[in-house]
C-alpha positions as CSV (number, residue, x, y, z in Angstrom):
1,X,-27.8,99.7,165.1
2,X,-30.8,97.9,163.7
3,X,-33.0,99.8,166.2
4,X,-31.7,103.1,164.9
5,X,-32.3,102.1,161.3
6,X,-35.8,100.9,162.1
7,X,-37.0,104.3,163.3
8,X,-37.2,107.5,161.3
9,X,-36.8,109.8,164.3
10,X,-33.9,107.7,165.6
11,X,-32.2,107.7,162.3
12,X,-32.5,111.4,161.9
13,X,-31.0,111.9,165.4
14,X,-28.2,109.4,164.6
15,X,-27.3,111.2,161.3
16,X,-27.3,114.6,162.9
17,X,-24.8,113.3,165.6
18,X,-22.1,113.2,162.9
19,X,-22.2,117.0,162.4
20,X,-20.5,118.1,159.2
21,X,-20.1,114.4,158.2
22,X,-23.9,113.9,158.2
23,X,-24.2,114.1,154.3
24,X,-21.4,111.5,153.9
25,X,-22.9,109.1,156.4
26,X,-26.3,109.5,154.9
27,X,-24.9,108.8,151.5
28,X,-23.2,105.6,152.7
29,X,-26.4,104.4,154.4
30,X,-28.4,104.9,151.2
31,X,-25.8,102.9,149.3
32,X,-25.8,100.1,151.8
33,X,-29.6,99.8,152.1
34,X,-29.9,99.1,148.4
35,X,-27.5,96.1,148.6
36,X,-28.4,94.8,152.0
37,X,-32.0,96.3,152.5
38,X,-32.1,96.7,156.3
39,X,-34.5,99.7,155.9
40,X,-36.9,100.9,153.2
41,X,-35.4,103.3,150.7
42,X,-38.4,105.6,150.8
43,X,-37.8,106.2,154.5
44,X,-34.2,107.3,154.1
45,X,-35.1,109.4,151.0
46,X,-37.8,111.2,153.0
47,X,-35.2,111.9,155.8
48,X,-32.8,113.2,153.2
49,X,-35.4,115.7,152.1
50,X,-36.1,116.7,155.7
51,X,-32.4,117.2,156.6
52,X,-30.9,118.7,153.5
53,X,-33.8,120.2,151.6
54,X,-35.6,119.1,148.4
55,X,-32.9,119.4,145.8
56,X,-29.8,118.6,147.8
57,X,-31.6,115.7,149.4
58,X,-32.7,114.4,146.0
59,X,-29.2,114.6,144.6
60,X,-27.7,112.8,147.6
61,X,-30.4,110.1,147.5
62,X,-30.4,109.6,143.8
63,X,-26.6,109.4,143.4
64,X,-26.3,107.0,146.4
65,X,-29.2,104.7,145.3
66,X,-27.9,104.7,141.7
67,X,-24.4,103.7,143.0
68,X,-26.0,101.0,145.3
69,X,-28.1,99.7,142.5
70,X,-25.0,99.3,140.2
71,X,-23.0,97.6,143.0
72,X,-25.9,95.2,143.6
73,X,-26.0,94.4,139.8
74,X,-22.3,93.9,139.6
75,X,-22.0,91.8,142.7
76,X,-24.7,89.5,141.5
77,X,-23.2,89.3,138.1
78,X,-19.8,88.4,139.6
79,X,-20.8,86.1,142.5
80,X,-23.8,84.5,140.9
81,X,-27.0,82.9,142.1
82,X,-25.9,81.6,145.6
83,X,-25.1,85.2,146.6
84,X,-28.4,86.6,145.4
85,X,-30.4,83.8,147.2
86,X,-29.1,85.2,150.5
87,X,-31.2,88.3,149.9
88,X,-33.8,87.6,147.2
89,X,-36.8,85.3,146.9
90,X,-36.1,82.5,144.5
91,X,-39.6,83.3,142.9
92,X,-38.3,86.6,141.5
93,X,-35.1,85.0,140.3
94,X,-37.0,82.5,138.3
95,X,-39.4,85.1,136.9
96,X,-36.6,87.5,135.8
97,X,-34.2,84.8,134.4
98,X,-37.0,83.3,132.3
99,X,-38.2,86.6,130.8
100,X,-38.0,86.8,127.1
101,X,-35.0,89.1,126.4
102,X,-36.9,91.7,124.4
103,X,-39.5,92.1,127.2
104,X,-37.1,92.2,130.2
105,X,-36.3,95.9,129.8
106,X,-40.0,96.9,129.9
107,X,-40.7,94.7,132.8
108,X,-37.8,96.0,134.9
109,X,-38.7,99.6,134.1
110,X,-42.3,99.1,135.2
111,X,-41.1,97.4,138.4
112,X,-38.9,100.4,139.2
113,X,-41.7,102.8,138.5
114,X,-44.5,101.1,140.3
115,X,-44.6,101.0,144.1
116,X,-45.1,97.7,145.9
117,X,-42.2,95.8,144.3
118,X,-38.8,95.0,145.9
119,X,-36.8,97.3,143.8
120,X,-33.5,96.9,145.6
121,X,-33.6,93.1,145.6
122,X,-34.5,93.1,141.9
123,X,-31.2,95.1,141.2
124,X,-29.5,91.9,142.5
125,X,-31.7,89.7,140.4
126,X,-31.0,91.8,137.3
127,X,-27.3,90.9,137.6
128,X,-28.2,87.2,136.9
129,X,-29.9,88.1,133.6
130,X,-28.4,88.8,130.2
131,X,-29.3,92.5,130.5
132,X,-26.3,94.7,129.6
133,X,-25.0,97.0,132.4
134,X,-25.6,100.1,130.3
135,X,-29.3,99.2,129.8
136,X,-29.7,98.5,133.5
137,X,-28.2,101.9,134.4
138,X,-30.6,103.7,132.1
139,X,-33.6,101.9,133.5
140,X,-32.5,102.8,137.0
141,X,-32.3,106.5,136.2
142,X,-35.6,106.5,134.3
143,X,-37.6,104.3,136.6
144,X,-36.3,105.2,140.1
145,X,-35.5,108.9,140.0
146,X,-39.1,110.2,139.6
147,X,-40.2,108.5,142.9
148,X,-37.0,109.7,144.7
149,X,-37.7,113.3,143.6
150,X,-41.3,113.3,144.9
151,X,-40.3,111.7,148.2
152,X,-37.5,114.2,148.7
153,X,-40.0,117.1,148.0
154,X,-42.4,115.7,150.5
155,X,-39.6,115.2,153.1
156,X,-38.5,118.8,152.6
157,X,-42.1,120.0,153.1
158,X,-41.8,122.3,150.1
159,X,-39.8,124.7,152.3
160,X,-42.6,124.1,155.0
161,X,-43.9,127.7,154.3
162,X,-46.8,126.4,152.1
163,X,-48.6,123.6,154.0
164,X,-51.5,123.7,151.6
165,X,-49.3,122.9,148.6
166,X,-47.4,120.4,150.6
167,X,-50.6,118.7,151.6
168,X,-51.9,118.7,148.0
169,X,-48.6,117.1,146.8
170,X,-48.7,114.5,149.5
171,X,-52.3,113.6,148.8
172,X,-51.7,113.4,145.1
173,X,-48.6,111.3,145.6
174,X,-50.4,108.9,147.9
175,X,-53.3,108.7,145.4
176,X,-51.1,107.9,142.5
177,X,-49.1,105.4,144.6
178,X,-52.3,103.7,145.7
179,X,-53.5,103.4,142.1
180,X,-50.2,102.0,140.9
181,X,-50.0,99.6,143.8
182,X,-53.4,98.3,143.1
183,X,-52.4,97.8,139.4
184,X,-49.1,96.0,140.3
185,X,-50.7,92.6,139.5
186,X,-50.8,93.7,135.8
187,X,-47.0,94.0,135.9
188,X,-46.8,90.5,137.4
189,X,-49.1,89.2,134.7
190,X,-47.0,90.9,132.0
191,X,-43.9,89.1,133.3
192,X,-45.7,85.8,133.4
193,X,-47.0,86.1,129.9
194,X,-43.5,86.8,128.5
195,X,-41.5,84.1,130.2
196,X,-39.4,81.9,128.0
197,X,-40.9,78.5,127.3
198,X,-38.7,75.6,128.2
199,X,-39.2,71.9,127.2
200,X,-40.1,71.2,130.9
201,X,-42.9,73.8,130.6
202,X,-44.5,71.7,127.9
203,X,-44.3,68.5,129.9
204,X,-41.1,67.3,128.2
205,X,-37.6,67.1,129.5
206,X,-34.7,68.0,127.1
207,X,-33.9,64.3,126.9
208,X,-37.4,63.3,125.9
209,X,-37.4,66.0,123.2
210,X,-34.3,64.6,121.7
211,X,-35.8,61.1,121.9
212,X,-38.9,62.2,120.1
213,X,-36.9,63.8,117.3
214,X,-35.0,60.5,116.9
215,X,-38.2,58.6,116.7
216,X,-39.6,61.0,114.1
217,X,-36.4,60.7,112.1
218,X,-36.7,56.9,112.1
219,X,-40.3,57.1,111.0
220,X,-39.4,59.3,108.0
221,X,-36.6,56.9,107.0
222,X,-39.0,53.9,107.2
223,X,-41.6,55.8,105.1
224,X,-39.0,56.6,102.5
225,X,-38.0,52.9,102.3
226,X,-41.6,51.8,101.8
227,X,-42.1,54.2,99.0
228,X,-39.0,52.9,97.3
């Protein structure tokens, strides 16, 4: 099964073998790949455009990936950190959990929009944050759908009757993707700049912070007695 999922041509042949059930099987694979990520979402979206055409392929991919993203968020929210650690790097969990709340929405939108980030895994990580589900849903639609549409159009070949336009679209998409990929470090820097500060980050543990407050309180009391 993994060999089939690992090859675009093999996956196309596998899907077509289901006949009239091909769209349904494709939909389920798209949902599953978001949660479990055995194959890149771009590859399956491209195949969707090839098999079903630009608009039907986009609708199938977008609805399936949106459902998969929501399932990933809800599973992480329900099952917690141990479940997410099975699929996601602890580095991303720490970054997203420590984001200042007012900056988290912007960061996740940029991550969904820019290529080069593990979008599907970050759907799981988002379930560990305080982000409301409705906000997460909106960011998925706004951030993920543009790339899915372009990939579906490329997979469909723009009806394959206009290779010049198709080649121009592919070239433009690759150029924009390359530029955004090269700028991805700016998104990472944005996330790092807006992480919440903890007492440990300042070289103090919570206990030492309480201890220091206690010392300062005693010093104020002693100062008051001396003035008296």
